[in-house]
Backbone bond lengths (Angstrom), bond angles and torsions (degrees), N, CA, C in turn:
res aa  C-N    CA-C-N  psi(-1)  N-CA   C-N-CA  omega(-1)  CA-C   N-CA-C  phi
1 X - - - 1.451 - - 1.532 110.57 -
2 X 1.344 117.03 -47.68 1.461 119.96 -179.69 1.517 111.87 -62.67
3 X 1.358 116.57 -37.34 1.462 120.63 178.17 1.525 110.14 -63.20
4 X 1.320 117.39 -39.65 1.467 121.02 179.46 1.529 110.88 -65.59
5 X 1.304 117.39 -41.03 1.474 121.29 178.16 1.520 109.55 -63.98
6 X 1.339 116.26 -45.08 1.470 120.30 179.17 1.522 110.87 -61.59
7 X 1.334 117.03 -39.20 1.461 120.26 179.93 1.527 111.74 -65.03
8 X 1.311 117.48 -36.46 1.465 120.73 177.22 1.523 110.06 -62.90
9 X 1.338 116.94 -46.14 1.462 120.46 178.09 1.521 111.22 -62.30
10 X 1.325 116.45 -44.34 1.461 120.98 -178.67 1.529 111.83 -65.64
11 X 1.317 116.64 -39.21 1.464 121.89 -178.35 1.528 110.90 -62.52
12 X 1.308 116.63 -34.82 1.461 119.76 -179.76 1.526 111.88 -78.31
13 X 1.329 116.88 -22.41 1.467 120.66 178.26 1.522 111.43 -79.22
14 X 1.321 117.14 -54.85 1.459 122.65 178.97 1.524 107.14 -148.44
15 X 1.319 116.16 116.10 1.462 121.27 -174.48 1.530 111.99 -59.99
16 X 1.328 118.32 -39.08 1.465 121.35 -176.87 1.525 112.38 -67.60
17 X 1.321 117.22 -20.98 1.458 120.91 -177.63 1.527 111.62 -60.71
18 X 1.305 117.22 -33.95 1.471 120.28 -177.50 1.524 112.70 -91.20
19 X 1.329 118.50 -2.56 1.469 120.12 -178.26 1.530 113.33 -115.38
20 X 1.325 118.30 -12.02 1.470 120.87 -178.38 1.519 110.90 -65.21
21 X 1.339 114.56 138.89 1.458 120.79 177.44 1.522 109.71 -113.64
22 X 1.319 115.81 169.16 1.462 120.60 178.11 1.520 111.07 -67.77
23 X 1.318 117.10 -27.75 1.465 119.90 175.98 1.535 109.75 -62.49
24 X 1.324 117.11 -42.45 1.465 121.03 178.85 1.534 110.54 -63.68
25 X 1.326 116.88 -40.67 1.469 120.86 178.52 1.525 109.19 -59.56
26 X 1.324 116.32 -48.95 1.465 119.82 -177.80 1.527 112.11 -67.12
27 X 1.317 116.67 -35.37 1.473 119.86 177.09 1.532 110.40 -67.23
28 X 1.321 117.11 -37.36 1.463 120.83 177.60 1.524 110.87 -65.46
29 X 1.324 116.02 -41.72 1.463 119.63 177.25 1.518 109.53 -63.69
30 X 1.325 116.16 -45.91 1.461 121.52 -178.71 1.530 111.20 -58.65
31 X 1.313 117.06 -35.09 1.471 121.48 -178.92 1.528 112.01 -66.24
32 X 1.321 117.25 -19.32 1.471 120.16 -179.65 1.526 112.17 -92.90
33 X 1.331 117.63 -2.30 1.462 121.28 -173.98 1.534 111.12 -104.83
34 X 1.330 115.12 157.38 1.464 121.39 176.42 1.526 109.10 -139.66
35 X 1.311 116.16 164.77 1.462 122.58 173.76 1.514 113.84 58.17
36 X 1.331 116.42 -139.27 1.465 120.96 -177.02 1.528 113.42 -61.87
37 X 1.325 116.89 -31.40 1.468 119.88 178.70 1.525 110.48 -65.88
38 X 1.322 116.88 -39.11 1.464 121.17 176.43 1.531 110.12 -61.55
39 X 1.321 116.77 -43.40 1.472 120.57 178.91 1.526 111.01 -62.24
40 X 1.324 117.02 -39.90 1.469 120.08 178.42 1.521 111.11 -62.82
41 X 1.336 117.06 -42.07 1.467 120.04 178.76 1.523 111.30 -67.38
42 X 1.324 117.49 -39.61 1.470 120.21 177.61 1.525 110.52 -60.54
43 X 1.332 116.33 -43.25 1.461 120.04 178.60 1.527 111.42 -68.07
44 X 1.310 117.34 -37.36 1.464 120.84 -179.90 1.529 110.57 -63.57
45 X 1.317 117.10 -40.99 1.467 120.69 -178.99 1.532 110.73 -64.81
46 X 1.333 116.85 -28.83 1.472 121.46 179.17 1.527 112.72 -77.42
47 X 1.326 117.67 -11.23 1.466 121.96 -179.28 1.530 109.32 -56.99
48 X 1.333 116.70 125.55 1.463 121.63 -176.97 1.531 112.59 -63.32
49 X 1.310 117.29 -23.41 1.468 119.94 178.64 1.527 111.08 -63.88
50 X 1.342 117.06 -28.40 1.470 121.26 179.93 1.531 112.90 -80.66
51 X 1.310 118.25 -14.95 1.472 122.53 -172.87 1.535 113.89 -49.49
52 X 1.338 119.81 -48.35 1.471 117.84 -178.94 1.526 114.09 -69.63
53 X 1.310 117.23 -15.12 1.466 121.05 -175.16 1.525 113.05 -95.96
54 X 1.323 118.22 -28.82 1.459 121.91 -169.89 1.526 114.14 -57.01
55 X 1.321 117.68 -41.15 1.469 119.75 -177.45 1.532 112.99 -97.20
56 X 1.307 116.21 9.47 1.471 120.88 177.45 1.527 109.41 -83.68
57 X 1.323 115.57 138.19 1.467 120.09 177.69 1.523 109.69 -69.09
58 X 1.325 115.81 142.98 1.455 120.74 -178.02 1.519 112.18 -57.24
59 X 1.336 116.26 -46.71 1.465 120.00 -175.46 1.524 112.92 -71.88
60 X 1.333 117.80 -12.54 1.462 121.09 178.52 1.526 111.96 -100.66
61 X 1.322 116.76 3.11 1.462 121.18 -177.98 1.526 109.86 -82.67
62 X 1.324 115.53 133.46 1.466 120.73 177.74 1.527 109.45 -112.65
63 X 1.307 114.96 168.05 1.466 119.62 178.19 1.531 110.64 -62.53
64 X 1.321 117.34 -29.05 1.473 120.70 177.88 1.532 110.95 -63.36
65 X 1.334 116.84 -37.16 1.469 120.20 177.38 1.525 110.34 -63.20
66 X 1.324 115.79 -45.21 1.470 120.32 179.28 1.527 111.14 -63.12
67 X 1.325 116.14 -45.60 1.463 119.96 -178.03 1.522 111.27 -62.97
68 X 1.311 117.59 -34.63 1.463 121.24 177.03 1.533 110.91 -66.36
69 X 1.328 116.88 -43.85 1.466 121.28 176.74 1.519 109.91 -61.01
70 X 1.325 117.19 -45.06 1.461 121.61 -178.87 1.526 111.61 -65.64
71 X 1.334 116.49 -35.87 1.466 120.30 178.96 1.533 110.61 -66.11
72 X 1.315 116.98 -38.35 1.468 121.40 -176.97 1.526 113.27 -86.48
73 X 1.329 117.21 -10.68 1.452 120.61 -174.91 1.516 113.53 -99.99
74 X 1.322 113.61 -166.05 1.455 122.20 -178.44 1.529 109.00 -116.65
75 X 1.311 116.47 -172.54 1.460 120.95 175.16 1.529 109.42 -59.12
76 X 1.315 116.45 -40.41 1.462 121.35 179.49 1.530 111.03 -61.69
77 X 1.332 116.66 -40.15 1.466 120.82 177.90 1.522 109.81 -60.03
78 X 1.317 116.30 -44.44 1.466 121.94 179.17 1.526 110.27 -58.83
79 X 1.325 116.27 -48.01 1.467 120.98 -177.19 1.531 111.13 -63.55
80 X 1.336 117.45 -47.38 1.459 119.93 -177.17 1.531 112.34 -71.92
81 X 1.325 118.12 -32.38 1.468 119.70 175.81 1.527 110.28 -67.11
82 X 1.320 117.36 -39.87 1.472 120.73 175.91 1.530 110.29 -59.66
83 X 1.331 115.91 -45.14 1.465 119.97 -179.09 1.527 111.33 -62.81
84 X 1.336 116.89 -43.51 1.467 120.42 179.05 1.528 110.30 -64.74
85 X 1.321 116.64 -42.40 1.464 121.88 179.05 1.528 110.55 -61.13
86 X 1.344 116.25 -47.81 1.465 120.31 179.43 1.522 111.85 -64.24
87 X 1.328 116.90 -36.57 1.468 120.67 177.80 1.533 109.88 -63.41
88 X 1.324 116.71 -46.78 1.474 120.76 -179.31 1.530 111.01 -62.77
89 X 1.317 117.20 -39.13 1.467 120.08 177.75 1.526 109.99 -67.65
90 X 1.320 116.36 -44.33 1.466 121.09 -179.71 1.522 113.18 -62.10
91 X 1.326 116.52 -32.96 1.469 121.03 178.88 1.530 111.71 -84.21
92 X 1.322 117.13 -0.80 1.475 124.15 -177.04 1.527 111.23 62.01
93 X 1.328 115.36 33.15 1.461 120.51 174.89 1.518 110.86 -88.23
94 X 1.315 116.13 -19.35 1.464 121.63 174.06 1.519 107.73 -111.03
95 X 1.311 118.50 126.26 1.460 119.76 -179.71 1.534 112.52 -72.95
96 X 1.349 117.34 -18.01 1.458 122.44 179.32 1.524 108.17 -155.42
97 X 1.337 117.96 157.32 1.468 119.70 178.32 1.525 110.92 -65.62
98 X 1.303 116.23 140.48 1.464 120.84 177.21 1.519 109.55 -73.54
99 X 1.313 115.55 -42.69 1.458 121.58 179.38 1.527 107.55 -129.16
100 X 1.327 117.29 116.85 1.477 119.11 -179.64 1.532 111.09 -58.47
101 X 1.310 115.95 149.79 1.462 122.76 -174.19 1.529 112.84 -51.78
102 X 1.309 117.56 -42.97 1.462 121.07 -177.01 1.525 113.59 -73.19
103 X 1.330 118.03 -10.57 1.464 121.41 -177.34 1.521 113.08 -100.63
104 X 1.330 117.39 -1.15 1.466 119.91 175.85 1.515 108.61 -70.41
105 X 1.329 117.92 137.94 1.470 118.68 175.02 1.522 110.15 -62.17
106 X 1.311 116.06 144.47 1.453 121.16 -179.75 1.531 109.40 -64.83
107 X 1.321 116.19 137.85 1.460 120.93 175.54 1.521 106.72 -79.37
108 X 1.324 116.25 118.19 1.463 120.90 -179.16 1.519 109.12 -117.26
109 X 1.311 114.87 104.99 1.452 121.06 179.08 1.519 109.96 -79.68
110 X 1.326 115.88 155.69 1.457 120.43 175.22 1.523 109.59 -68.14
111 X 1.324 115.45 162.90 1.455 120.86 179.14 1.521 109.66 -61.97
112 X 1.307 115.73 134.13 1.459 121.12 178.41 1.513 109.06 -81.71
113 X 1.337 115.71 142.69 1.453 120.20 178.45 1.514 109.16 -114.20
114 X 1.295 115.29 142.28 1.456 120.78 177.97 1.526 108.25 -129.90
115 X 1.305 115.25 163.33 1.452 119.67 175.74 1.516 107.55 -72.27
116 X 1.308 115.67 124.47 1.461 119.29 178.91 1.528 108.99 -117.32
117 X 1.322 117.18 -174.01 1.455 121.92 -177.66 1.517 113.16 -57.94
118 X 1.313 116.56 -35.73 1.463 120.18 -179.77 1.522 110.63 -62.02
119 X 1.338 117.02 -43.97 1.464 121.56 179.81 1.529 111.72 -69.51
120 X 1.312 116.43 -39.53 1.459 120.27 -175.06 1.514 111.81 -60.01
121 X 1.300 118.56 -35.36 1.450 121.17 -179.21 1.517 113.59 -77.91
122 X 1.325 118.27 -13.07 1.458 121.22 -174.51 1.521 114.90 -105.69
123 X 1.305 117.56 -19.44 1.458 120.63 -178.01 1.525 109.52 -116.78
124 X 1.314 117.52 126.19 1.468 119.16 -179.60 1.526 111.01 -70.53
125 X 1.307 115.81 143.91 1.458 120.71 177.06 1.522 108.87 -90.77
126 X 1.306 116.63 164.66 1.461 121.16 178.14 1.516 110.42 -59.60
127 X 1.325 116.46 -40.30 1.459 120.40 -179.28 1.530 111.27 -63.08
128 X 1.343 116.38 -44.92 1.468 118.46 -179.01 1.522 111.15 -66.67
129 X 1.348 117.13 -33.25 1.461 119.49 176.55 1.518 110.96 -65.92
130 X 1.327 115.94 -42.71 1.467 120.07 -178.83 1.525 111.40 -68.53
131 X 1.316 115.84 -39.60 1.460 118.81 178.34 1.520 111.29 -66.03
132 X 1.319 115.14 -27.76 1.462 119.66 177.69 1.517 112.55 -82.85
133 X 1.330 117.08 -0.24 1.464 121.16 178.29 1.513 114.76 84.91
134 X 1.332 117.49 15.17 1.462 119.71 -177.45 1.522 113.31 -87.05
135 X 1.325 119.40 -6.15 1.451 120.07 179.04 1.521 109.57 -146.87
136 X 1.304 114.13 164.74 1.475 120.35 177.07 1.521 107.82 -121.07
137 X 1.334 116.05 131.91 1.450 121.45 176.28 1.513 107.91 -122.47
138 X 1.291 116.42 117.34 1.469 120.99 178.23 1.535 113.29 60.07
139 X 1.321 115.70 33.69 1.451 119.49 177.57 1.523 113.67 82.38
140 X 1.340 117.04 -0.64 1.465 120.13 178.34 1.521 109.14 -96.35
141 X 1.258 116.43 143.76 1.476 118.46 176.65 1.518 110.80 -134.43
């Protein structure tokens, strides 16, 4: 009942506010991107975890919808959903946050790997290859 009352008020303020979907939000974001960032957004929109959310109206989205997407998605899903959510709030397309900031699941990246001493002894460097005569740089061998 309260949602219906809110929708009546919103509809009289701005008609598009009650019809915008998450697909439109993501398409709007995608339109502002170029190069590799555009490719990342295109791939993010194809993520199956977003499927139940894309055609849902912004004003009808609940925190349960977001939590379901986050449960079925990956770290990338979490990051791109946050970006879409923040974009919609920033554009004033959402009258209130769907999921409060403190209730978002923590983004947990995998352990980062770096070249350590073990790797350094096993893989030849460009310099060692050149010093061994395996390459030519600027006509020098």
